[in-house]
N, C-alpha and C positions, 0 to 999 in steps of 0.2 A: 548209526551202527554202535553197538555196545563194545566196550573196551575190556579185554581180559588180559591179565598178567599171569603167566605160567612160570613156575619155578620147579626145576628138577635138576638134580646133579647128573642125570642121564640126558645127554644131548639128543639122543635118538627119540626120547619121549617128547622133548621140546619141539623137535622138528616134526614129528608125527602129528602132534596136536596143532601146531601152526598150519600145517598143510591141510589137515582135516577140517579145521574151522575157519580158514582164511576167507571163505566166501560169505560167511555169515557174521563174523566178528572181526574187530581189530585186535589181533593177537600179538602180544609182546612176550618173548621168552627170555629166560636167563638160567644159567647153570650156577650162578653165584648167589649165595644167600645175602652177602653184603650188598651186591648190586640190587638185588630184589628189594631189600630193605630201603635203600636210597630211592629207587624208582617208585616204590609203593607209597612212600610218604611225600613225594614231591609231585606226583601226577595223580590224576583222578581215574581210577579204574572202577568198573561196575562189578567186576569179579576178580578174585585172586585165587588161583589154584596152586596148591603146594603139593608136589609129589616128593615126599621126604620121609626119612625115618624119624620116629619120635625122639625128641630131645628137649632139654631145658631151653636151649636157644630158640627152637621153633615155638615152644610154648610162650616164651617171652615176646617173640615177634607178634604172635597172634593176639596176645593181651594188649600190647602197645598199639597195634593196628586197630583193635576194637575201640580203644580209648580215643584214638584220633579220628576214626571214621567208622561210626557204628552202622552206617548204611551199606558198606561194601559187603558183598557176598564172599565169604571165605570158605573155600572147600579144600579139604585135605585128602590125600591118598597115600596109603601105606599098607604094607603087609601086616595084617593083624597077627599078633602072637600073644601068648599069655603074659609075657613080660611087658607088653605095651598096654595092658589093661588099665593101670593107674593113669598113664598118659592119656589114654582114650577118654577116661572119665573127666579128667581135668580140662582137656582141650575142647570138649564138646560145647562148653559155654561160649566159646568164641567163634565157633564155626556154624555155617549153614548146614553142612552135612559132611560126612566122611565116606569116601569110597574105598573099600578094601580091595587090595590086589589079590588075584588078578580081577580086573573088571572088564565088562563088555563096553567098548567105546561107543558103539551104536546106542546102547541103552543110556549111557551117561549123556550123550549128545541130546537124546530125546528129553531128558530132564533139565538140561542146561537153561532153557528159556524160562522155566518156572523158578529156577534158583537164582537167576541174575536179577539185580535190582532194576 
């Protein structure tokens, strides 16, 4: 079974994704970016999903992760705004894909298997 790490500051999103995917994947969730950084660099995950607003800290994490583990599938999710255009352009080099909110969880789930390593 593939291992997925989910980060979101919204505990409801973490719980929903855990419940939705628990039969098909080993899902670990966290609401702390610091915890996510520690866990992501110490354990092997096939996919990391980050539901977070664009920031320099997130960009740095994505770059560091890509340098350490080029194989992991990194997926971001955030609300696209004109102010996030620069972030979007910079971050794409580190990610497998970006899902803009709101997204359809059923559609995302259909694509998960093709996105995971």
